[in-house]
FIZA-241099 format. One record per residue: chain; residue in three letters; x, y, z of N, C-alpha, C in turn. Coordinates in steps of 0.001 Angstrom, whole numbers, plus 500000, padded with zeros to 6 digits. Each point is the difference from the previous one (the first is absolute). Layout:
BEGIN
<rec chaine="A" residu="ALA" n_u="X" n_v="Y" n_w="Z" ca_u="X" ca_v="Y" ca_w="Z" c_u="X" c_v="Y" c_w="Z"/>
...
***
This chain:
BEGIN
<rec chaine="A" residu="MET" n_u="685097" n_v="742699" n_w="150580" ca_u="501239" ca_v="499734" ca_w="499471" c_u="500566" c_v="498849" c_w="500660"/>
<rec chaine="A" residu="ARG" n_u="500640" n_v="499096" n_w="499220" ca_u="500707" ca_v="498819" ca_w="500549" c_u="501503" c_v="500291" c_w="499791"/>
<rec chaine="A" residu="SER" n_u="500886" n_v="499545" n_w="500993" ca_u="501372" ca_v="500335" ca_w="499951" c_u="500849" c_v="498846" c_w="500459"/>
<rec chaine="A" residu="GLN" n_u="501195" n_v="499900" n_w="499544" ca_u="500907" ca_v="498942" ca_w="500381" c_u="501423" c_v="500568" c_w="499845"/>
<rec chaine="A" residu="ILE" n_u="500884" n_v="499583" n_w="500903" ca_u="501434" ca_v="500373" ca_w="499901" c_u="500769" c_v="498736" c_w="499584"/>
<rec chaine="A" residu="ILE" n_u="500839" n_v="500224" n_w="498933" ca_u="500972" ca_v="498959" ca_w="499644" c_u="501378" c_v="500416" c_w="500314"/>
<rec chaine="A" residu="SER" n_u="500837" n_v="499096" n_w="500285" ca_u="501409" ca_v="500193" ca_w="500339" c_u="500827" c_v="499708" c_w="498786"/>
<rec chaine="A" residu="VAL" n_u="501004" n_v="500902" n_w="499698" ca_u="500905" ca_v="499748" ca_w="498853" c_u="501413" c_v="500152" c_w="500526"/>
<rec chaine="A" residu="ALA" n_u="500789" n_v="498905" n_w="499775" ca_u="501428" ca_v="500105" ca_w="500233" c_u="500712" c_v="500531" c_w="498863"/>
<rec chaine="A" residu="THR" n_u="500554" n_v="501218" n_w="500168" ca_u="500678" ca_v="500672" ca_w="498961" c_u="501517" c_v="499772" c_w="499987"/>
<rec chaine="A" residu="GLY" n_u="500537" n_v="499498" n_w="501093" ca_u="501388" ca_v="499661" ca_w="500075" c_u="500861" c_v="501241" c_w="500322"/>
<rec chaine="A" residu="SER" n_u="501233" n_v="499792" n_w="499625" ca_u="501028" ca_v="501086" ca_w="500336" c_u="500538" c_v="500709" c_w="498745"/>
<rec chaine="A" residu="ARG" n_u="499178" n_v="499983" n_w="498983" ca_u="500430" ca_v="500805" ca_w="498795" c_u="498695" c_v="500617" c_w="499331"/>
<rec chaine="A" residu="GLU" n_u="500326" n_v="500961" n_w="499226" ca_u="498856" ca_v="500737" ca_w="499309" c_u="499194" c_v="498943" c_w="499232"/>
<rec chaine="A" residu="THR" n_u="498653" n_v="500157" n_w="499913" ca_u="499177" ca_v="498990" ca_w="499401" c_u="498741" c_v="500561" c_w="499387"/>
<rec chaine="A" residu="VAL" n_u="499539" n_v="499359" n_w="498930" ca_u="498687" ca_v="500155" ca_w="499494" c_u="499384" c_v="498595" c_w="500120"/>
<rec chaine="A" residu="HIS" n_u="499062" n_v="499886" n_w="500906" ca_u="499412" ca_v="498688" ca_w="500432" c_u="498556" c_v="499892" c_w="499551"/>
<rec chaine="A" residu="ASP" n_u="499747" n_v="498955" n_w="499255" ca_u="498651" ca_v="499766" ca_w="499466" c_u="499056" c_v="499575" c_w="501009"/>
<rec chaine="A" residu="ILE" n_u="498928" n_v="500695" n_w="500239" ca_u="498962" ca_v="499594" ca_w="501032" c_u="498656" c_v="499718" c_w="499250"/>
<rec chaine="A" residu="THR" n_u="500061" n_v="499874" n_w="498668" ca_u="498733" ca_v="499821" ca_w="499223" c_u="499183" c_v="498769" c_w="500482"/>
<rec chaine="A" residu="SER" n_u="500725" n_v="498927" n_w="500236" ca_u="499268" ca_v="498732" ca_w="500288" c_u="499296" c_v="500130" c_w="501416"/>
<rec chaine="A" residu="GLU" n_u="500619" n_v="500641" n_w="501002" ca_u="499403" ca_v="500229" ca_w="501226" c_u="498744" c_v="500956" c_w="499881"/>
<rec chaine="A" residu="CYS" n_u="500125" n_v="501038" n_w="499151" ca_u="498925" ca_v="500859" ca_w="499757" c_u="498780" c_v="499288" c_w="499316"/>
<rec chaine="A" residu="ALA" n_u="500359" n_v="499165" n_w="499060" ca_u="499038" ca_v="499150" ca_w="499225" c_u="499184" c_v="499057" c_w="500923"/>
<rec chaine="A" residu="GLU" n_u="500774" n_v="499386" n_w="500880" ca_u="499397" ca_v="499065" ca_w="500931" c_u="499089" c_v="500714" c_w="500903"/>
<rec chaine="A" residu="PHE" n_u="500416" n_v="501178" n_w="500497" ca_u="499110" ca_v="500811" ca_w="500890" c_u="498715" c_v="500395" c_w="499402"/>
<rec chaine="A" residu="VAL" n_u="500055" n_v="500503" n_w="498724" ca_u="498735" ca_v="500420" ca_w="499375" c_u="499171" c_v="498785" c_w="499529"/>
<rec chaine="A" residu="ARG" n_u="500620" n_v="498986" n_w="499684" ca_u="499212" ca_v="498855" ca_w="499592" c_u="499110" c_v="499548" c_w="501144"/>
<rec chaine="A" residu="ALA" n_u="500484" n_v="500063" n_w="501190" ca_u="499201" ca_v="499628" ca_w="501173" c_u="498731" c_v="500916" c_w="500212"/>
<rec chaine="A" residu="GLN" n_u="500108" n_v="501209" n_w="499472" ca_u="498912" ca_v="500938" ca_w="500142" c_u="498912" c_v="499632" c_w="498946"/>
<rec chaine="A" residu="GLY" n_u="500447" n_v="499577" n_w="498848" ca_u="499007" ca_v="499495" ca_w="498986" c_u="499027" c_v="501020" c_w="499379"/>
<rec chaine="A" residu="GLU" n_u="500358" n_v="501224" n_w="500062" ca_u="499080" ca_v="501003" ca_w="499383" c_u="500734" c_v="501226" c_w="499438"/>
<rec chaine="A" residu="ASP" n_u="499261" n_v="500872" n_w="499442" ca_u="500594" ca_v="501201" ca_w="499462" c_u="500351" c_v="501006" c_w="501095"/>
<rec chaine="A" residu="GLY" n_u="501040" n_v="500774" n_w="499835" ca_u="500383" ca_v="500961" ca_w="500928" c_u="501368" c_v="500639" c_w="499618"/>
<rec chaine="A" residu="LEU" n_u="500699" n_v="500419" n_w="501021" ca_u="501290" ca_v="500584" ca_w="499836" c_u="501029" c_v="499336" c_w="501003"/>
<rec chaine="A" residu="LEU" n_u="501110" n_v="499680" n_w="499482" ca_u="501076" ca_v="499542" ca_w="500939" c_u="500895" c_v="501212" c_w="500233"/>
<rec chaine="A" residu="HIS" n_u="500198" n_v="500294" n_w="501288" ca_u="500951" ca_v="501140" ca_w="500390" c_u="501172" c_v="499296" c_w="500609"/>
<rec chaine="A" residu="VAL" n_u="501254" n_v="500261" n_w="499501" ca_u="501199" ca_v="499414" ca_w="500516" c_u="500802" c_v="501100" c_w="500605"/>
<rec chaine="A" residu="PHE" n_u="500301" n_v="499791" n_w="501274" ca_u="500690" ca_v="501133" ca_w="500774" c_u="501194" c_v="499435" c_w="500769"/>
<rec chaine="A" residu="VAL" n_u="501200" n_v="500634" n_w="499918" ca_u="501154" ca_v="499635" ca_w="500698" c_u="500147" c_v="501038" c_w="501186"/>
<rec chaine="A" residu="PRO" n_u="499847" n_v="499520" n_w="501260" ca_u="500083" ca_v="501005" ca_w="501054" c_u="501496" c_v="500146" c_w="500434"/>
<rec chaine="A" residu="HIS" n_u="500848" n_v="500377" n_w="499044" ca_u="501390" ca_v="500246" ca_w="500260" c_u="500405" c_v="501257" c_w="499327"/>
<rec chaine="A" residu="ALA" n_u="500890" n_v="500809" n_w="500507" ca_u="500388" ca_v="501296" ca_w="499529" c_u="501079" c_v="499821" c_w="498798"/>
<rec chaine="A" residu="THR" n_u="500431" n_v="498749" n_w="499815" ca_u="501099" ca_v="499764" ca_w="499057" c_u="499706" c_v="498966" c_w="498937"/>
<rec chaine="A" residu="ALA" n_u="498741" n_v="499784" n_w="499714" ca_u="499624" ca_v="498995" ca_w="498985" c_u="498886" c_v="500499" c_w="499161"/>
<rec chaine="A" residu="GLY" n_u="499732" n_v="499457" n_w="498869" ca_u="498885" ca_v="500404" ca_w="499058" c_u="499382" c_v="498812" c_w="499367"/>
<rec chaine="A" residu="VAL" n_u="498920" n_v="500270" n_w="499270" ca_u="499238" ca_v="498997" ca_w="499243" c_u="499960" c_v="500411" c_w="498549"/>
<rec chaine="A" residu="ALA" n_u="500355" n_v="499213" n_w="499088" ca_u="500024" ca_v="500332" ca_w="498583" c_u="499156" c_v="498956" c_w="499192"/>
<rec chaine="A" residu="LEU" n_u="499285" n_v="500441" n_w="498989" ca_u="499307" ca_v="499164" ca_w="499121" c_u="500833" c_v="499995" c_w="498705"/>
<rec chaine="A" residu="ILE" n_u="500800" n_v="498921" n_w="499775" ca_u="501005" ca_v="500003" ca_w="498947" c_u="500042" c_v="498561" c_w="499459"/>
<rec chaine="A" residu="GLU" n_u="500584" n_v="499891" n_w="498821" ca_u="500345" ca_v="498769" ca_w="499425" c_u="501126" c_v="499359" c_w="500741"/>
<rec chaine="A" residu="LEU" n_u="500022" n_v="498730" n_w="500402" ca_u="501097" ca_v="499377" ca_w="500808" c_u="500477" c_v="498770" c_w="499142"/>
<rec chaine="A" residu="GLY" n_u="501234" n_v="499730" n_w="500241" ca_u="500639" ca_v="498771" ca_w="499507" c_u="500565" c_v="500203" c_w="498572"/>
<rec chaine="A" residu="SER" n_u="499956" n_v="501154" n_w="499426" ca_u="500547" ca_v="500207" ca_w="498628" c_u="501190" c_v="500992" c_w="500137"/>
<rec chaine="A" residu="GLY" n_u="500609" n_v="500150" n_w="501102" ca_u="501037" ca_v="500964" ca_w="500162" c_u="499533" c_v="501312" c_w="500674"/>
<rec chaine="A" residu="SER" n_u="498662" n_v="500167" n_w="500047" ca_u="499485" ca_v="501213" ca_w="500508" c_u="500300" c_v="500125" c_w="501513"/>
<rec chaine="A" residu="ASP" n_u="500112" n_v="499000" n_w="500687" ca_u="500445" ca_v="499985" ca_w="501451" c_u="501267" c_v="500755" c_w="500155"/>
<rec chaine="A" residu="ASP" n_u="501050" n_v="499455" n_w="499204" ca_u="501295" ca_v="500563" ca_w="500103" c_u="500082" c_v="501450" c_w="499521"/>
<rec chaine="A" residu="ASP" n_u="499223" n_v="500227" n_w="498837" ca_u="499863" ca_v="501364" ca_w="499489" c_u="499550" c_v="500957" c_w="500968"/>
<rec chaine="A" residu="THR" n_u="498879" n_v="499602" n_w="500681" ca_u="499465" ca_v="500867" ca_w="501094" c_u="501032" c_v="500346" c_w="501080"/>
<rec chaine="A" residu="LEU" n_u="500733" n_v="498975" n_w="500471" ca_u="501035" ca_v="500282" ca_w="501009" c_u="501093" c_v="500853" c_w="499415"/>
<rec chaine="A" residu="ALA" n_u="500412" n_v="499752" n_w="498794" ca_u="501038" ca_v="500826" ca_w="499352" c_u="499538" c_v="501420" c_w="499896"/>
<rec chaine="A" residu="ALA" n_u="498818" n_v="500210" n_w="499512" ca_u="499471" ca_v="501397" ca_w="499916" c_u="499937" c_v="500707" c_w="501347"/>
<rec chaine="A" residu="LEU" n_u="499600" n_v="499234" n_w="501052" ca_u="499989" ca_v="500586" ca_w="501338" c_u="501470" c_v="500364" c_w="500483"/>
<rec chaine="A" residu="ARG" n_u="500951" n_v="499075" n_w="499644" ca_u="501367" ca_v="500280" ca_w="500417" c_u="500587" c_v="501269" c_w="499335"/>
<rec chaine="A" residu="ASP" n_u="499535" n_v="500137" n_w="498699" ca_u="500404" ca_v="501318" ca_w="499213" c_u="499411" c_v="501177" c_w="500653"/>
<rec chaine="A" residu="LEU" n_u="498685" n_v="499920" n_w="500244" ca_u="499215" ca_v="501082" ca_w="500545" c_u="500364" c_v="500334" c_w="501463"/>
<rec chaine="A" residu="LEU" n_u="500174" n_v="498949" n_w="500756" ca_u="500212" ca_v="500095" ca_w="501451" c_u="501222" c_v="499253" c_w="500390"/>
<rec chaine="A" residu="PRO" n_u="501184" n_v="500621" n_w="499756" ca_u="501290" ca_v="499178" ca_w="500286" c_u="500176" c_v="499686" c_w="501452"/>
<rec chaine="A" residu="ALA" n_u="500604" n_v="498870" n_w="500367" ca_u="500265" ca_v="499634" ca_w="501348" c_u="501277" c_v="500591" c_w="500447"/>
<rec chaine="A" residu="ASP" n_u="500137" n_v="501268" n_w="500126" ca_u="501186" ca_v="500681" ca_w="500466" c_u="499682" c_v="500836" c_w="501204"/>
<rec chaine="A" residu="ASP" n_u="500920" n_v="500903" n_w="500321" ca_u="499916" ca_v="500800" ca_w="501254" c_u="499361" c_v="501317" c_w="499816"/>
<rec chaine="A" residu="ARG" n_u="499257" n_v="500246" n_w="498912" ca_u="499336" ca_v="501280" ca_w="499792" c_u="498786" c_v="500249" c_w="500874"/>
<rec chaine="A" residu="TRP" n_u="499429" n_v="498908" n_w="500571" ca_u="498712" ca_v="500132" ca_w="500668" c_u="500141" c_v="500501" c_w="501452"/>
<rec chaine="A" residu="ARG" n_u="499157" n_v="500916" n_w="500347" ca_u="499927" ca_v="500535" ca_w="501404" c_u="499529" c_v="498994" c_w="500968"/>
<rec chaine="A" residu="HIS" n_u="499148" n_v="499182" n_w="499618" ca_u="499435" ca_v="498943" ca_w="500847" c_u="501040" c_v="498866" c_w="499852"/>
<rec chaine="A" residu="ALA" n_u="500889" n_v="499935" n_w="501046" ca_u="501231" ca_v="499170" ca_w="499754" c_u="500281" c_v="498911" c_w="500964"/>
<rec chaine="A" residu="HIS" n_u="498942" n_v="499570" n_w="500708" ca_u="500296" ca_v="498769" ca_w="500878" c_u="499886" c_v="498704" c_w="499096"/>
<rec chaine="A" residu="GLY" n_u="500440" n_v="498889" n_w="500576" ca_u="499943" ca_v="498771" ca_w="499296" c_u="501082" c_v="499831" c_w="498994"/>
<rec chaine="A" residu="SER" n_u="499731" n_v="499134" n_w="499020" ca_u="501037" ca_v="499707" ca_w="498992" c_u="500324" c_v="501264" c_w="499148"/>
<rec chaine="A" residu="ARG" n_u="501053" n_v="499936" n_w="499202" ca_u="500408" ca_v="501113" ca_w="499124" c_u="498843" c_v="500301" c_w="499060"/>
<rec chaine="A" residu="GLY" n_u="499638" n_v="501284" n_w="499913" ca_u="498992" ca_v="500353" ca_w="498992" c_u="498554" c_v="499659" c_w="500497"/>
<rec chaine="A" residu="HIS" n_u="499788" n_v="499667" n_w="501267" ca_u="498737" ca_v="499695" ca_w="500533" c_u="498907" c_v="501046" c_w="499859"/>
<rec chaine="A" residu="GLY" n_u="500426" n_v="501244" n_w="499893" ca_u="499076" ca_v="501111" ca_w="499874" c_u="499245" c_v="499968" c_w="498678"/>
<rec chaine="A" residu="ARG" n_u="500550" n_v="499378" n_w="498964" ca_u="499373" ca_v="499852" ca_w="498675" c_u="498743" c_v="499085" c_w="500155"/>
<rec chaine="A" residu="SER" n_u="500044" n_v="499020" n_w="500942" ca_u="498861" ca_v="499154" ca_w="500188" c_u="498779" c_v="500727" c_w="500491"/>
<rec chaine="A" residu="HIS" n_u="500239" n_v="501097" n_w="500694" ca_u="498948" ca_v="500868" ca_w="500558" c_u="499429" c_v="500941" c_w="498963"/>
<rec chaine="A" residu="VAL" n_u="500820" n_v="500213" n_w="498892" ca_u="499459" ca_v="500837" ca_w="498871" c_u="499284" c_v="499174" c_w="498953"/>
<rec chaine="A" residu="MET" n_u="500389" n_v="498744" n_w="499886" ca_u="499447" ca_v="499183" ca_w="498948" c_u="498486" c_v="499940" c_w="499926"/>
<rec chaine="A" residu="PRO" n_u="499248" n_v="499933" n_w="501206" ca_u="498517" ca_v="500021" ca_w="499894" c_u="499401" c_v="501200" c_w="499340"/>
<rec chaine="A" residu="ALA" n_u="500739" n_v="501122" n_w="499775" ca_u="499508" ca_v="501079" ca_w="499283" c_u="499935" c_v="499696" c_w="498497"/>
<rec chaine="A" residu="PHE" n_u="500739" n_v="498972" n_w="499608" ca_u="500036" ca_v="499513" ca_w="498590" c_u="499246" c_v="498715" c_w="499770"/>
<rec chaine="A" residu="ILE" n_u="500089" n_v="499094" n_w="500901" ca_u="499230" ca_v="498777" ca_w="500034" c_u="499181" c_v="500011" c_w="501248"/>
<rec chaine="A" residu="PRO" n_u="498741" n_v="500369" n_w="499933" ca_u="499242" ca_v="500169" ca_w="501282" c_u="499768" c_v="498776" c_w="500722"/>
<rec chaine="A" residu="PRO" n_u="499678" n_v="500041" n_w="501295" ca_u="499808" ca_v="498818" ca_w="500843" c_u="498593" c_v="499375" c_w="499844"/>
<rec chaine="A" residu="TYR" n_u="499390" n_v="500247" n_w="498866" ca_u="498644" ca_v="499448" ca_w="499850" c_u="499708" c_v="499803" c_w="498495"/>
<rec chaine="A" residu="ALA" n_u="499031" n_v="499130" n_w="499719" ca_u="499419" ca_v="499942" ca_w="498642" c_u="498570" c_v="499415" c_w="500176"/>
<rec chaine="A" residu="THR" n_u="499094" n_v="500368" n_w="498997" ca_u="498651" ca_v="499514" ca_w="500069" c_u="499732" c_v="499255" c_w="498644"/>
<rec chaine="A" residu="VAL" n_u="499471" n_v="498811" n_w="500087" ca_u="499747" ca_v="499192" ca_w="498775" c_u="498536" c_v="499574" c_w="500016"/>
<rec chaine="A" residu="PRO" n_u="499343" n_v="500203" n_w="498828" ca_u="498602" ca_v="499521" ca_w="499872" c_u="499915" c_v="498473" c_w="500084"/>
<rec chaine="A" residu="VAL" n_u="498933" n_v="499492" n_w="500595" ca_u="499791" ca_v="498602" ca_w="500138" c_u="498644" c_v="499756" c_w="499380"/>
<rec chaine="A" residu="LEU" n_u="499921" n_v="498960" n_w="499106" ca_u="498825" ca_v="499668" ca_w="499320" c_u="499678" c_v="498439" c_w="500216"/>
<rec chaine="A" residu="GLY" n_u="498948" n_v="499747" n_w="500638" ca_u="499702" ca_v="498541" ca_w="500163" c_u="501064" c_v="499305" c_w="500905"/>
<rec chaine="A" residu="GLY" n_u="500591" n_v="500649" n_w="500927" ca_u="501005" ca_v="499385" ca_w="500833" c_u="501340" c_v="499849" c_w="499361"/>
<rec chaine="A" residu="ARG" n_u="500212" n_v="500671" n_w="498785" ca_u="501237" ca_v="499981" ca_w="499290" c_u="500652" c_v="501349" c_w="499766"/>
<rec chaine="A" residu="LEU" n_u="501304" n_v="500092" n_w="500218" ca_u="500737" ca_v="501338" ca_w="499709" c_u="499771" c_v="500352" c_w="498572"/>
<rec chaine="A" residu="ALA" n_u="499576" n_v="501241" n_w="499690" ca_u="499866" ca_v="500529" ca_w="498667" c_u="501272" c_v="500713" c_w="499606"/>
<rec chaine="A" residu="LEU" n_u="501099" n_v="499255" n_w="500017" ca_u="501273" ca_v="500481" ca_w="499615" c_u="500151" c_v="499959" c_w="498383"/>
<rec chaine="A" residu="GLY" n_u="500882" n_v="500795" n_w="499430" ca_u="500312" ca_v="499915" ca_w="498638" c_u="500774" c_v="498711" c_w="499772"/>
<rec chaine="A" residu="THR" n_u="500124" n_v="499550" n_w="498705" ca_u="500656" ca_v="498733" ca_w="499659" c_u="501365" c_v="499943" c_w="500658"/>
<rec chaine="A" residu="TRP" n_u="500803" n_v="500953" n_w="500060" ca_u="501373" ca_v="499866" ca_w="500501" c_u="500214" c_v="500691" c_w="501310"/>
<rec chaine="A" residu="GLN" n_u="498912" n_v="500384" n_w="500650" ca_u="500139" ca_v="500697" ca_w="501302" c_u="500095" c_v="498999" c_w="501134"/>
<rec chaine="A" residu="SER" n_u="500866" n_v="500371" n_w="500981" ca_u="500113" ca_v="499242" ca_w="501258" c_u="500011" c_v="501069" c_w="501071"/>
<rec chaine="A" residu="ILE" n_u="499796" n_v="499510" n_w="501246" ca_u="500032" ca_v="500860" ca_w="501188" c_u="501239" c_v="499687" c_w="500715"/>
<rec chaine="A" residu="ALA" n_u="500859" n_v="500970" n_w="500253" ca_u="501320" ca_v="499835" ca_w="500499" c_u="500275" c_v="500933" c_w="501203"/>
<rec chaine="A" residu="LEU" n_u="500646" n_v="499448" n_w="501052" ca_u="500529" ca_v="500754" ca_w="501125" c_u="501445" c_v="500450" c_w="499594"/>
<rec chaine="A" residu="VAL" n_u="500219" n_v="501212" n_w="500023" ca_u="501283" ca_v="500548" ca_w="499633" c_u="500678" c_v="500554" c_w="501325"/>
<rec chaine="A" residu="ASP" n_u="501161" n_v="499415" n_w="500259" ca_u="500698" ca_v="500237" ca_w="501290" c_u="501500" c_v="500333" c_w="499774"/>
<rec chaine="A" residu="LEU" n_u="500412" n_v="501099" n_w="500268" ca_u="501408" ca_v="500409" ca_w="499929" c_u="500753" c_v="499923" c_w="501361"/>
<rec chaine="A" residu="ASN" n_u="499236" n_v="499825" n_w="501032" ca_u="500514" ca_v="500033" ca_w="501388" c_u="500597" c_v="498658" c_w="500383"/>
<rec chaine="A" residu="VAL" n_u="501329" n_v="499842" n_w="499939" ca_u="500602" ca_v="498751" ca_w="500371" c_u="500131" c_v="499777" c_w="501449"/>
<rec chaine="A" residu="ASP" n_u="499592" n_v="501026" n_w="500779" ca_u="500082" ca_v="499952" ca_w="501451" c_u="498731" c_v="499224" c_w="500572"/>
<rec chaine="A" residu="ASN" n_u="498926" n_v="499885" n_w="499247" ca_u="498794" ca_v="499438" ca_w="500492" c_u="499555" c_v="498813" c_w="499137"/>
<rec chaine="A" residu="PRO" n_u="500430" n_v="498777" n_w="500366" ca_u="499867" ca_v="498787" ca_w="499113" c_u="498510" c_v="499447" c_w="500023"/>
<rec chaine="A" residu="GLN" n_u="499060" n_v="500529" n_w="500829" ca_u="498722" ca_v="499445" ca_w="500169" c_u="498952" c_v="501177" c_w="499838"/>
<rec chaine="A" residu="ARG" n_u="499055" n_v="499760" n_w="499078" ca_u="499031" ca_v="501003" ca_w="499719" c_u="498584" c_v="499442" c_w="500221"/>
<rec chaine="A" residu="GLN" n_u="499067" n_v="500903" n_w="500262" ca_u="498575" ca_v="499623" ca_w="500130" c_u="499270" c_v="500756" c_w="498864"/>
<rec chaine="A" residu="VAL" n_u="499075" n_v="499388" n_w="499433" ca_u="499181" ca_v="500606" ca_w="498998" c_u="498537" c_v="499831" c_w="500382"/>
<rec chaine="A" residu="ARG" n_u="499147" n_v="501025" n_w="500051" ca_u="498584" ca_v="499904" ca_w="500349" c_u="499177" c_v="499949" c_w="498709"/>
<rec chaine="A" residu="LEU" n_u="499282" n_v="498899" n_w="499821" ca_u="499053" ca_v="499833" ca_w="498857" c_u="498623" c_v="500389" c_w="500600"/>
<rec chaine="A" residu="SER" n_u="499303" n_v="500876" n_w="499321" ca_u="498602" ca_v="500368" ca_w="500408" c_u="499152" c_v="499841" c_w="498751"/>
<rec chaine="A" residu="PHE" n_u="498773" n_v="499383" n_w="500264" ca_u="499036" ca_v="499843" ca_w="498898" c_u="498802" c_v="500878" c_w="500332"/>
<rec chaine="A" residu="LEU" n_u="499631" n_v="500823" n_w="499034" ca_u="498922" ca_v="500923" ca_w="500205" c_u="498931" c_v="499614" c_w="498927"/>
<rec chaine="A" residu="SER" n_u="498724" n_v="499856" n_w="500517" ca_u="498875" ca_v="499699" ca_w="499029" c_u="498834" c_v="500736" c_w="500475"/>
<rec chaine="A" residu="ASP" n_u="498866" n_v="499884" n_w="499262" ca_u="498751" ca_v="500644" ca_w="500386" c_u="499480" c_v="499460" c_w="501282"/>
***
């Protein structure tokens, strides 16, 4: 297995951040068939395979706001208001995804991208581990 960590600046607001190009560059360097495993070693972020750039980014954040409101209902209550929801989000958007790689290229669908989803405004810097598995 080959592995690399990339850093992603998510800033101080909720975000859906496209990491497809970094993933594509990593697997291109491998140049063979295998699997890309994308893992976020954080308790408050997730990885989604979704269409980006067509409003889906904002729709994803809006759906998460509806499902997990940033209010005072959360027992896990340190940090910014509603921080506890960030710890629940990975139950809906897991902190990992696996993508097939064929000939050093991501085998994503036409409109699929790989995105880091982060609701935690208290942590503006994230790390993502990219791992390539092959025979």
